[in-house]
Phi, psi and omega in degrees: 000137177258131185289152188306318182300314182289328179295324176296319178300315185294320175305312179291328176301310178287341173274002181055041178227022177284139182274172181293320181293319179297318180298321178302316180296318179292321178296325180293320179296318183292352178294343176272123183299328177292326176291328176301322181291318180297323180297309180304314178295327177297316182293317181302314189287309194271336189245347188291319181296315177296321180284331179307330186290339183263001181259000189298316180300320179294315182302312184306313181300316181295319188295313183295318180293326177291317179297317177300314177300323185282329177297317180292326182275347179053049178234153178253157182234135179226127177230204185208160178251135179267317192250122176296338184294330184252357184301321184291324174294308188293323186290328177298338181266357179058031179216134182278147183205132176266145182237133175232133182268123176216116176052047181058037180235135172266131181232109169299121190269340187269090186286355179292344183283349180243132189255093170205157179269013178281121180269143175287140178309159175205175180291119172192151184195167173247123178263114175262122183273170189294342178272355177098356181282146179250133181243117183276129183249132183220147179306131180091356184242132185258148179221130185219140171227182181286356180242350185202164173219152181215136176254018178092347182238338182207137178256135181235126181265150179287142187271074176233117182288152177249135191288162184289343173287359184296141183295324186202159174263130180261138182246148171243162176234139174244115178250124176266117183282176169299136182085012180229168170205154181200164174228164183211146171248115182282173180305333184268000180101349180293134175247144183227126168261131187245129176283171174313150168055055179226159178215126188236135177251138189199154180284147169298322175212139180274148180280134183305126174084349183255154181308132179269112192236134175229164180230122170274088185305320177196155173105200186231137180211148181251126178250138168240097190277127170299128187302149182299329183297341174277351185228046178052035175082000183302136171278172179237132180233132177246119176264139176206116178054241183269012192235153176222129176243120179262132188230142175261331182158107187187183179233131184201164183236137174238126175238116182220065179278146184290336181260004169275160181271353180218165170249122176245135179228127183243123184268121173267315174219149172097222180206137181223155173248122180253133178235146182261017173075005179243269183220010186239138177211157183214144173270124178262136170262159177304140180090351179263160177225134170265149180226123172247127182265120185294337186274353181268144180291327181286324188062032184295150179273122175253133184250134181220157171285137184256152172267098183297318180301316183286321179297322182263010180302319186302329178288338181268002180080035185229139164269126175233111185247125179255075190050047171282156179282151181291337173295313182295321169303322182295325182291322176297316185290323179302317184292324185279322187264353184058052188228159169253128183249129177232156180245124175301320189239118186295336182294328179297338184293333180273358181293137188261146181219136177237131176172164177242124190227149183279140175287349184268004182257156178295139182302334184285340177288326176295311178298319181296323174299312182293319178296317183290346172265017170067024178276333179221156176287313180193185178209159178222136180251122178239096181063247183247033177229141179243126179255123178265128185247000000 
């Protein structure tokens, strides 16, 4: 049985109106393995029927594409259904489909029904050591030195401080390719999650009592910073493109891709000072987001209220689009699926789309959803390129 308080939190989580404090309470409850099982049972029983109503259009498109593919291949397909709640809909279409509820998202789980060579992103990165050597990190493969350990999904540096008399700071780089994601625990205990197509420069070890500085060379990263009180008052600084953020101990997200028009920094907890490297700076409060437009000559810092759930959705395995243009959405999809997306008609690039989609589904399911909402006429996949029509 799930206590009433937790049941309310779960409901608010899937309704996307949970507060940061409530989310921390839910995360704490989920640290217990038994609670994780209860949570999954709750999801399976209470949400599948409601969400099944939203997959009908996607199912139909997939079914007909599948039938055509199978006729050409002269093969038959037989599957099974996990959820009775969606069986009636799916059986009417004469094709099996599994459905999973995650963050108000419907995800067809059996990707074998779609025939393309585009792979879903996974944990992978390249670690560049201080001697210049490159180590490829992949999920399921371990790597260890006297300074760090890695399981292929996360790099953890030894928590050994360096005395102030140290002659120089040595740097490592963690580069996340398109189609990848990774996390890292820095020498001071700060944890960083890196999104696809990102690169972080950081010291192998921070010098005791001195400012802890890292650089997000490009990409997107979420920082959970070890408090300055644990490091003789030393602040934490993140540099990215034209921006610098000074931190005392907090959680925040930075999005600074080189092909985006803006740098956005979103404060989740704590307090940060954002500087544009010229003569402008701003203090962010929790829930606020700073925006620097790269196309502007002034590079002014604009402060707006942020949608925290949307900003941090990528860490939960979710694409969250809030009336984003298809051009911007194509950049996100290109990074995660490692594909090139081109538009036959440039007018289509400006079409707006709203929706939350799972990062664990085949990209073609996302394209079908966008197509069935009449945002695009059609699409075509050629090897590792998607043509939007």
